[in-house]
Kinemage of the C-alpha trace (Angstrom):
@kinemage 1
@onewidth
@group {chain A} dominant
@subgroup {mainchain}
@vectorlist {calphas} color= white
{ca unk a 1} P 10.836 20.940 8.652
{ca unk a 2} L 14.436 19.867 8.167
{ca unk a 3} L 15.100 17.864 5.032
{ca unk a 4} L 18.480 16.413 6.016
{ca unk a 5} L 16.733 13.393 7.536
{ca unk a 6} L 15.898 11.946 4.132
{ca unk a 7} L 18.851 12.973 1.972
{ca unk a 8} L 21.061 10.104 3.154
{ca unk a 9} L 21.617 7.736 0.216
{ca unk a 10} L 23.322 4.979 2.152
{ca unk a 11} L 21.089 1.905 2.129
{ca unk a 12} L 20.163 0.032 5.264
{ca unk a 13} L 22.049 -3.119 6.118
{ca unk a 14} L 20.129 -6.230 5.155
{ca unk a 15} L 20.769 -7.487 8.685
{ca unk a 16} L 18.007 -5.086 9.692
{ca unk a 17} L 14.477 -5.950 8.695
{ca unk a 18} L 10.956 -4.648 9.152
{ca unk a 19} L 9.643 -8.179 8.538
{ca unk a 20} L 7.964 -9.795 11.540
{ca unk a 21} L 8.729 -13.537 11.529
{ca unk a 22} L 5.470 -14.292 13.352
{ca unk a 23} L 3.522 -12.567 10.579
{ca unk a 24} L 5.387 -14.597 7.946
{ca unk a 25} L 4.328 -17.840 9.620
{ca unk a 26} L 0.678 -16.715 9.722
{ca unk a 27} L 0.554 -15.899 6.016
{ca unk a 28} L 2.544 -18.992 5.059
{ca unk a 29} L -0.416 -21.123 6.135
{ca unk a 30} L -2.778 -19.281 3.777
{ca unk a 31} L -0.510 -18.923 0.750
{ca unk a 32} L -2.651 -21.229 -1.400
{ca unk a 33} L -5.869 -19.307 -0.619
{ca unk a 34} L -5.116 -15.963 -2.275
{ca unk a 35} L -7.232 -16.403 -5.393
{ca unk a 36} L -10.295 -17.861 -3.676
{ca unk a 37} L -12.658 -14.900 -4.038
{ca unk a 38} L -15.052 -16.374 -1.473
{ca unk a 39} L -12.367 -17.423 0.997
{ca unk a 40} L -10.168 -15.791 3.630
{ca unk a 41} L -9.072 -13.004 1.270
{ca unk a 42} L -12.533 -12.112 -0.059
{ca unk a 43} L -12.382 -8.644 1.537
{ca unk a 44} L -9.085 -7.904 -0.234
{ca unk a 45} L -10.555 -8.977 -3.572
{ca unk a 46} L -13.462 -6.573 -3.151
{ca unk a 47} L -11.144 -3.806 -1.897
{ca unk a 48} L -9.764 -3.647 -5.440
{ca unk a 49} L -13.051 -1.987 -6.430
{ca unk a 50} L -11.966 1.186 -4.636
{ca unk a 51} L -8.187 0.966 -4.168
{ca unk a 52} L -7.366 0.384 -7.843
{ca unk a 53} L -9.403 3.411 -9.096
{ca unk a 54} L -7.948 5.478 -6.223
{ca unk a 55} L -4.385 4.699 -7.347
{ca unk a 56} L -5.185 5.051 -11.047
{ca unk a 57} L -7.092 8.329 -10.820
{ca unk a 58} L -4.612 9.921 -8.420
{ca unk a 59} L -1.727 9.144 -10.767
{ca unk a 60} L -3.636 10.339 -13.837
{ca unk a 61} L -4.496 13.607 -12.085
{ca unk a 62} L -0.742 14.215 -11.664
{ca unk a 63} L 0.120 13.646 -15.339
{ca unk a 64} L -1.237 14.823 -18.669
{ca unk a 65} L 0.639 12.163 -20.633
{ca unk a 66} L -1.079 8.790 -20.627
{ca unk a 67} L -2.438 6.172 -23.029
{ca unk a 68} L -6.190 5.651 -23.087
{ca unk a 69} L -5.957 1.877 -23.372
{ca unk a 70} L -3.108 1.508 -20.887
{ca unk a 71} L -3.319 4.593 -18.654
{ca unk a 72} L -0.425 3.533 -16.405
{ca unk a 73} L 1.902 2.590 -19.270
{ca unk a 74} L 5.499 3.616 -18.548
{ca unk a 75} L 4.983 3.754 -14.779
{ca unk a 76} L 7.159 1.493 -12.624
{ca unk a 77} L 5.275 0.303 -9.531
{ca unk a 78} L 6.610 -1.588 -6.517
{ca unk a 79} L 3.925 -3.606 -4.735
{ca unk a 80} L 5.319 -4.259 -1.249
{ca unk a 81} L 3.819 -7.237 0.539
{ca unk a 82} L 2.149 -8.295 -2.703
{ca unk a 83} L 0.852 -11.605 -1.350
{ca unk a 84} L -0.619 -13.627 -4.190
{ca unk a 85} L -0.706 -10.654 -6.575
{ca unk a 86} L -4.265 -9.435 -5.935
{ca unk a 87} L -3.274 -5.794 -6.473
{ca unk a 88} L -0.287 -6.321 -8.777
{ca unk a 89} L -2.434 -7.890 -11.498
{ca unk a 90} L -5.026 -5.105 -11.969
{ca unk a 91} L -2.221 -2.515 -11.930
{ca unk a 92} L -0.432 -4.542 -14.607
{ca unk a 93} L -3.618 -4.678 -16.679
{ca unk a 94} L -3.686 -0.875 -16.590
{ca unk a 95} L -0.305 -0.907 -18.335
{ca unk a 96} L 2.083 -0.459 -15.411
{ca unk a 97} L 5.353 -2.327 -15.063
{ca unk a 98} L 4.925 -3.966 -11.651
{ca unk a 99} L 7.444 -5.541 -9.310
{ca unk a 100} L 5.798 -7.452 -6.486
{ca unk a 101} L 7.816 -8.450 -3.424
{ca unk a 102} L 6.807 -10.566 -0.442
{ca unk a 103} L 8.898 -12.338 2.217
{ca unk a 104} L 6.694 -15.455 2.040
{ca unk a 105} L 8.057 -17.662 -0.743
{ca unk a 106} L 4.805 -19.587 -1.131
{ca unk a 107} L 2.953 -16.312 -1.730
{ca unk a 108} L 5.325 -15.557 -4.611
{ca unk a 109} L 4.838 -19.043 -6.043
{ca unk a 110} L 1.079 -18.511 -5.975
{ca unk a 111} L 1.416 -15.064 -7.608
{ca unk a 112} L 3.765 -16.372 -10.311
{ca unk a 113} L 1.479 -19.272 -11.103
{ca unk a 114} L -1.591 -17.061 -11.423
{ca unk a 115} L -0.008 -14.407 -13.662
{ca unk a 116} L 1.270 -17.151 -15.985
{ca unk a 117} L -2.301 -17.701 -17.225
{ca unk a 118} L -2.228 -14.238 -18.850
{ca unk a 119} L 0.626 -13.670 -21.360
{ca unk a 120} L 0.270 -9.877 -21.062
{ca unk a 121} L 0.642 -9.945 -17.280
{ca unk a 122} L 3.510 -12.400 -17.527
{ca unk a 123} L 5.460 -9.689 -19.361
{ca unk a 124} L 4.426 -6.739 -17.213
{ca unk a 125} L 4.761 -8.230 -13.719
{ca unk a 126} L 7.749 -9.751 -11.985
{ca unk a 127} L 7.639 -11.214 -8.500
{ca unk a 128} L 10.442 -11.698 -6.015
{ca unk a 129} L 10.559 -13.335 -2.598
{ca unk a 130} L 12.200 -10.522 -0.671
{ca unk a 131} L 11.758 -7.978 2.071
{ca unk a 132} L 11.783 -4.280 1.219
{ca unk a 133} L 15.129 -3.820 2.978
{ca unk a 134} L 16.752 -6.497 0.837
{ca unk a 135} L 16.092 -4.646 -2.427
{ca unk a 136} L 17.114 -1.156 -1.283
{ca unk a 137} L 20.729 -1.334 -2.438
{ca unk a 138} L 19.861 -2.563 -5.941
{ca unk a 139} L 16.803 -0.322 -6.344
{ca unk a 140} L 17.762 3.164 -5.153
{ca unk a 141} L 15.292 5.707 -6.590
{ca unk a 142} L 14.030 3.123 -9.090
{ca unk a 143} L 10.233 3.242 -8.788
{ca unk a 144} L 7.684 5.893 -9.756
{ca unk a 145} L 5.090 4.455 -7.367
{ca unk a 146} L 5.035 2.246 -4.267
{ca unk a 147} L 1.882 0.576 -3.009
{ca unk a 148} L 1.717 -1.004 0.447
{ca unk a 149} L -1.872 -2.117 0.883
{ca unk a 150} L -2.821 -3.774 4.181
{ca unk a 151} L 0.874 -4.166 5.008
{ca unk a 152} L 2.086 -1.579 7.532
{ca unk a 153} L -0.028 -3.084 10.337
{ca unk a 154} L 2.063 -6.252 9.975
{ca unk a 155} L 5.620 -4.830 9.919
{ca unk a 156} L 8.013 -5.008 12.854
{ca unk a 157} L 9.600 -1.560 12.371
{ca unk a 158} L 7.342 0.981 10.687
{ca unk a 159} L 9.849 3.836 10.616
{ca unk a 160} L 12.471 1.666 8.907
{ca unk a 161} L 9.813 0.564 6.438
{ca unk a 162} L 8.969 4.186 5.553
{ca unk a 163} L 12.664 5.102 5.227
{ca unk a 164} L 13.209 2.215 2.811
{ca unk a 165} L 10.164 3.275 0.791
{ca unk a 166} L 11.710 6.707 0.443
{ca unk a 167} L 15.026 5.257 -0.685
{ca unk a 168} L 13.651 3.141 -3.539
{ca unk a 169} L 11.147 5.779 -4.707
{ca unk a 170} L 12.101 8.405 -7.278
{ca unk a 171} L 11.879 12.096 -6.322
{ca unk a 172} L 8.255 13.258 -6.786
{ca unk a 173} L 7.197 9.607 -6.665
{ca unk a 174} L 3.928 8.483 -5.073
{ca unk a 175} L 3.387 6.213 -2.087
{ca unk a 176} L -0.040 4.637 -1.523
{ca unk a 177} L -0.848 2.974 1.799
{ca unk a 178} L -4.043 1.377 3.085
{ca unk a 179} L -4.228 0.202 6.680
{ca unk a 180} L -6.286 0.142 9.899
{ca unk a 181} L -6.575 2.890 12.507
{ca unk a 182} L -5.843 2.133 16.162
{ca unk a 183} L -9.175 2.917 17.834
{ca unk a 184} L -11.603 1.157 20.136
{ca unk a 185} L -13.959 0.818 17.165
{ca unk a 186} L -11.288 -0.857 15.047
{ca unk a 187} L -10.652 -3.344 17.851
{ca unk a 188} L -14.336 -4.210 18.177
{ca unk a 189} L -15.090 -4.424 14.453
{ca unk a 190} L -11.687 -5.370 13.068
{ca unk a 191} L -10.788 -8.089 15.549
{ca unk a 192} L -13.743 -9.121 17.711
{ca unk a 193} L -16.380 -9.034 14.969
{ca unk a 194} L -14.308 -9.667 11.814
{ca unk a 195} L -12.099 -12.407 13.267
{ca unk a 196} L -13.834 -13.952 16.268
{ca unk a 197} L -17.531 -13.657 15.401
{ca unk a 198} L -18.018 -13.444 11.623
{ca unk a 199} L -14.783 -15.054 10.464
{ca unk a 200} L -14.302 -12.504 7.680
{ca unk a 201} L -10.553 -13.000 8.141
{ca unk a 202} L -8.812 -15.834 10.037
{ca unk a 203} L -8.508 -15.371 13.799
{ca unk a 204} L -5.110 -13.978 14.708
{ca unk a 205} L -4.632 -12.136 11.400
{ca unk a 206} L -4.317 -8.784 13.162
{ca unk a 207} L -2.809 -7.488 16.388
{ca unk a 208} L -4.513 -4.318 17.613
{ca unk a 209} L -1.260 -3.083 19.158
{ca unk a 210} L 0.252 -2.875 15.660
{ca unk a 211} L -2.601 -0.854 14.140
{ca unk a 212} L -1.435 2.601 13.016
{ca unk a 213} L -3.269 5.883 13.693
{ca unk a 214} L -3.250 8.161 10.626
{ca unk a 215} L -1.634 10.930 12.677
{ca unk a 216} L 1.320 8.684 13.468
{ca unk a 217} L 1.642 7.558 9.867
{ca unk a 218} L 1.533 11.157 8.635
{ca unk a 219} L 4.215 12.156 11.143
{ca unk a 220} L 6.520 9.339 10.013
{ca unk a 221} L 5.940 10.137 6.356
{ca unk a 222} L 6.567 13.858 6.727
{ca unk a 223} L 9.688 13.320 8.847
{ca unk a 224} L 11.070 11.135 6.065
{ca unk a 225} L 10.602 13.548 3.196
{ca unk a 226} L 7.022 12.888 2.107
{ca unk a 227} L 4.177 15.333 1.690
{ca unk a 228} L 0.841 13.760 2.597
{ca unk a 229} L -1.795 14.871 0.093
{ca unk a 230} L -4.787 12.643 0.849
{ca unk a 231} L -6.191 10.657 3.761
{ca unk a 232} L -9.482 8.866 2.996
{ca unk a 233} L -11.626 6.779 5.328
{ca unk a 234} L -12.720 3.346 4.098
{ca unk a 235} L -15.630 1.147 5.205
{ca unk a 236} L -16.227 -2.563 4.600
{ca unk a 237} L -19.797 -3.837 4.569
{ca unk a 238} L -19.669 -7.562 5.430
{ca unk a 239} L -23.290 -8.102 4.329
{ca unk a 240} L -22.720 -6.896 0.772
{ca unk a 241} L -19.023 -7.771 0.729
{ca unk a 242} L -18.217 -4.316 -0.625
{ca unk a 243} L -16.049 -1.332 0.285
{ca unk a 244} L -16.906 2.362 0.135
{ca unk a 245} L -15.224 5.658 0.964
{ca unk a 246} L -16.271 7.594 4.040
{ca unk a 247} L -15.118 10.759 5.760
{ca unk a 248} L -14.214 9.115 9.069
{ca unk a 249} L -10.834 7.381 9.366
{ca unk a 250} L -11.796 5.571 12.579
{ca unk a 251} L -11.589 2.144 10.897
{ca unk a 252} L -9.703 1.591 7.641
{ca unk a 253} L -8.103 4.400 5.675
{ca unk a 254} L -6.023 5.106 2.578
{ca unk a 255} L -3.117 7.540 2.284
{ca unk a 256} L -1.410 9.103 -0.715
{ca unk a 257} L 1.948 10.788 -0.119
{ca unk a 258} L 4.498 12.278 -2.508
{ca unk a 259} L 8.241 12.120 -1.997
{ca unk a 260} L 9.973 15.479 -2.118
{ca unk a 261} L 11.434 16.369 -5.501
{ca unk a 262} L 15.112 16.786 -6.282
{ca unk a 263} L 14.970 20.543 -5.604
{ca unk a 264} L 13.651 20.016 -2.094
{ca unk a 265} L 16.766 18.047 -1.170
{ca unk a 266} L 18.814 21.251 -1.373
{ca unk a 267} L 16.573 23.275 0.914
{ca unk a 268} L 16.214 23.291 4.675
{ca unk a 269} L 12.445 23.257 4.770
{ca unk a 270} L 9.602 21.495 3.073
{ca unk a 271} L 6.381 23.187 2.025
{ca unk a 272} L 3.700 22.822 4.640
{ca unk a 273} L 0.960 20.390 3.754
{ca unk a 274} L -2.393 22.066 3.332
{ca unk a 275} L -4.783 20.223 5.628
{ca unk a 276} L -7.557 21.087 3.213
{ca unk a 277} L -5.930 18.733 0.692
{ca unk a 278} L -6.414 15.849 3.100
{ca unk a 279} L -10.174 15.871 2.857
{ca unk a 280} L -11.909 12.637 2.054
{ca unk a 281} L -11.622 12.766 -1.707
{ca unk a 282} L -10.496 10.033 -4.009
{ca unk a 283} L -8.912 11.878 -6.893
{ca unk a 284} L -11.706 12.217 -9.437
{ca unk a 285} L -15.452 12.117 -9.370
{ca unk a 286} L -15.330 8.490 -10.458
{ca unk a 287} L -13.868 7.491 -7.090
{ca unk a 288} L -15.252 10.171 -4.802
{ca unk a 289} L -16.278 8.954 -1.351
{ca unk a 290} L -19.898 7.895 -1.369
{ca unk a 291} L -20.253 7.342 2.371
{ca unk a 292} L -21.128 4.219 4.312
{ca unk a 293} L -23.153 1.532 2.590
């Protein structure tokens, strides 16, 4: 695969944006609800039980140099679409230096207010009301890790979003994405049941047309200089309010991809991704998929 598609260092103009203004208005209305663990974002709170260990254990498996008390110490993480800081905070508690960005100013106010209650987090996390495109020029190859959890199904231009991720990520850096597959099952369970019947999330939160099949996401990642290492299926049980790993990616799924290293930029081809590496594993035994609840 040609690598010249991702060697361009010129940042995108800030006149371009992957932010969907309709999505901003939706989340603006719920900005004060982020830290209500029983409210509209309850499923995101419980998702931390699997997405945080997935990120932590994957990163630790790639490095032999870490602190026991703060295993992610020294790692610079960009949390794109951070909302009220639900994922930024646990990553900060693990020792990471976290920058959280979100285009909704009220989300950032909520995140800033909540982190201020913990002096340690106040030092480790900084929030900024911004789109990804707006920080590209000042943040070229700045971050070791990018997380975009439950974000890509809300962006207006997914390819631009992936390109910008590549630009602000260091060579050999990791990108973690969780999102929803575009299947008939995801429409029935993710929209009809979750929004219209059970009210797990507010009606209108998702648009099925913007859901992203893992094959499409992998194609976009690989065409922009990433090697996809893991694709894991995820399942939410609304009765127990808990998430678990599963082999099928027909509903929710998580992806880990690694940006090509500096050496790869001088070659014409990238190593082929071993499909065996994309089995439903979650890094270490502590986060291995345990199937549907």
